[in-house]
N, C-alpha and C positions, 0 to 999 in steps of 0.2 A: 053665731057659729064661729066668727073670726077670733073670738076671745077664748075659745075652748082650749087651744094649745097653751096659752098663757096661764089659764086657770090650772091646768094639769101640771105645768111646770112649777107654779107656786105651791101647789099641794105637795108635790114630790119634795121640794126643798124644805117644807115645814115638817115632814114626817119624822126625820131624825130628832129634831128638837122636841117634838111631842113625846117621843119614846123615852127621852132622858129624864130622869127624876131630878127634882130640885133639892138643894141642901136643907131647905126648911123642914123637911120630913124627919130630920135628925134632932135629937134633944141635947143641945150643948150645955144644958143645966145639969146633966147627969152623966158626966164622962165615966168611962169604964176601961179597965185593962183586961185583956184576954191573953193568955199564954198557952202555948202547946205546939205540937207538930202540925205542919201544913198538911191538910188532907187533900187539897185540890188548889190549883192556882192557874190563873190566866192573866198574863201581863199583856194588856191590849188597850185599845182606845174605844170609847171615850174615857174609860178608866179601868185599871186592873181590878181583879177580884181574887180573893183566896178564901178558903174555908178552914176554920179551926173548930175543934170541939171545946165547948165551954158548958160546964154543968151538965154534962151528959148529952148535949145535943149540938148539931152543927150550927155554926154561926158564919154568916157571910161577912167578909171584911172588904169594904169598898176602899180601894187604893187610889193612888194618883194615876194620871195618864201615863202611858208607856214612856213618852219622851221625858217627863219629869222624874219618873222612877230611875231611868238610865242616867240622867244628868246628875242625880244625887247619889249614884252609886248602888242603888238597890236593884241590881241586875238579876237576871234569871239564874245565873250560876250561884248566887248567894241565897236563892229562894226555891230550892227544889222541893218536891213533895217529900215529906218526912222531916225536913229541917225544923228545928225548934225556933219559934219566934215569939216575941211579945209585941202586942199592939195596943195602942191607947187611942180612944176615939169616942164618938158619940153614938148612942143607940138610936134605933128608929123609934119614933114617938108612938107608933101603933102597936108596939110589942113584938113585931117581927124580929127574929134573931139575926140582926144585921147591925153593923156599926160602920161609920165613916171614919177611917183611920186618920189621925193627925200625925202620928209617927209609928214606925215599927222598929224593933230591934232584931237584928239577925247577925250571926257571925261575930258577935261582940261589938257591933256598931249600931248606933241609932241613926235612922233616916227620917228627916222631917219631910212630910208629904204635902203640906199646905203652905 
């Protein structure tokens, strides 16, 4: 019974890591480019996300963490809903409409995310 609090603490610390996906689920052998207006965006941690329409369906674009986005100049004021962007990255291996962005272009500038 003395170890129960330690076990609970260990499980609580591991939960965020288990919830985060690994980059191995993206196919770096098949890079793709998607361009269009931002439908939805959340600049947050552990990484930002935005949604663009590609080939008639919504695609989730996995971005860098908020601190990296800000440090590289890809701030919220440059990425409002409706802004046209181009993103280059790697699609999910399982066919889910999602890419991990390597860079994005917005406002006439390119931002490296990795």
